[in-house]
N, C-alpha and C positions, 0 to 999 in steps of 0.2 A: 486588598484594594488600597491600603495605605502605604504599601511598599515594604512592610516588615515581613520577615520570614515566617511561614506557617510553623506552628509548634510540632513536636514529635507526634506521629512517626515520620513527618517530613524532615529531611529529604528522603525520598525513596531511593534505596541503593541497589544497583545491579552489579553483576560480576564482570561487566565490560563497559567500554565507553558507550555513551549514548550520543549518537550523532544525528539521529532522526528526530524530526519534529513530532510532537504528540498529535494524536487525533482524539477528539472528544465525542463520545456517544451521546445520544439523546437523554440518557439517564445520568449523564455526568461522568461516566467511566472514562478514564484516561488510558489510551492505548499507545504504547511506545515500543519501538524496537531497540535492541542493544547489540553491540559487537559480541556478546556472549551467546549469540544464536537464538535468543529468546524474544518473544513478543509478550510484554507485560500488560495486564489489565489492573489498573489501580483505582480504587475508590477515591472519591473527592477528599476524603479525610486522610489519605496517604497510606491506607492499608491495602494489601494485595487482595485481589479477588481470589476465592478458593480454587482448589484443583478442579479441573485439569489445567488451570492457569499456573504458571506461564506456559505459553504455547512454544514448543521447541521446533526450530527450523533447522535446515542443514547448512546454514551459513550466517555470516554477520549481516546485520541489518544496518548498513552504514549510512546511506544517503536517503533512501526512499522511506518516507514515513508511512505508517498504516493509513489506509483510506477506508471509509465506511460507506457501504452501499445503502440504497433506500430500504432494504429489508433488514438492515443491521449487520450484515456480513462484513467482517474486517478483512481487507485484502492487504497483503504486504509482499514485496519482492525482496528476497534475500540474495546475497551474492553467491549463492549456489546455483543461480540461474533458474530458480523456481519461484513461481507466483503462488502464494498460499491463500486459501479462502478459509476463514475461521468463523465459526458460529459465535454469537455473543457469550455463550456459556463456556467457551474455550476449546470446544471440540472441533475437529477438522470437518470441513464440508466433504461429502462423499464423492467418490470417483464420478466423473473424470478429473476432479480436483485432486491434487495440485496441478498447475499448468506449467509445462517446461518451456522456458523462454529461450533456451539455446545458448545463452551467454549471460555474463553478469549484467545486472540491471542497476543503474545508479540513479533511478528516479522512482518516484511513487507512481503507482497506477492511477489513472484517471477513471472516474465512474460517471456514467450518464445518470443524473438524478431521476430521470423519468422512467427508464426501463431497466436500469441496473447493468447495462453493458459495461464491461471493464476494458479499458484501453491501456496498452503497455508497449514499450519497446520490446522487440523480439529480434534475435540474431544480430543485434547491433545496428541494423540499418532499416528496419521495417517497423510499422505500427500494426499491432494485432488487435482485433476486436473480439472479445470473449463474452459469450452469453453467460448470464448469471449461473447456469447449471454447469459451467466449466468447459463447454464445447466451443470450438473456434467458430466464429461467425465469418470473419474475413481477415485478410492481411494485405498490406501494400508496402512495397519497397520504396523508400524515399532517398536511398543512396547515402545516408549519413546517420551517425549515431544520434539517437534521440536522448537528450540530456535534461529534459524538463517533463514535468507532469502534464499529460494531456488534459485539456480542459474542454468541456462541452458548452458551447454557447447557446443562447436562447433560440437561435436559428437551427440548432441541431448539429452544426458543424463542429468538428474536432480540431482544436488548435494546439500546437506544440512547437518547441524550438529544437534546433539541431546544433551540433558543434562544428564539424568540418564544413558543412554547407553554410554556416552562419546565417541561418534563415529561420523564419517563422512560417509554418505551414498551416493551411486551412484545408481540411478534407471534409467532403460531404459524406454522411453516413450512407451505407449501402442498404 
């Protein structure tokens, strides 16, 4: 709080660049992705959570930060075009997770804090809604790459920005 560096074991060192922002769980656990294909769970004192952490993905986690659902599930999109769902203990959620996004994803998934629906860019120009169990709820083509994290407003609408269309969209949930 006073601007000085925390003592060892901080800083927490990974084997790749850390370009994603951290997400912090209700218990203070810090979740962060790295270009070394790992999602790390770090205790507030700077020590790593025990195995099965870190969670290994199939690609770098460059831009999208992990997001945490209302049930504590950690969601992260890696640039292997896969959206992963991770239990707080570091184990993978069962099938049909992980969810194939069809192309690289450069934003974090958005999560409805009320029902746990996960929203993500899919195939570069569509928004997909995914049920907490990993099944697809719906998708809609917006004609432009979604480069921002979808946010759910108090009205239930989903808001996100695009690059080529240079627009902010508001979609009603189905």
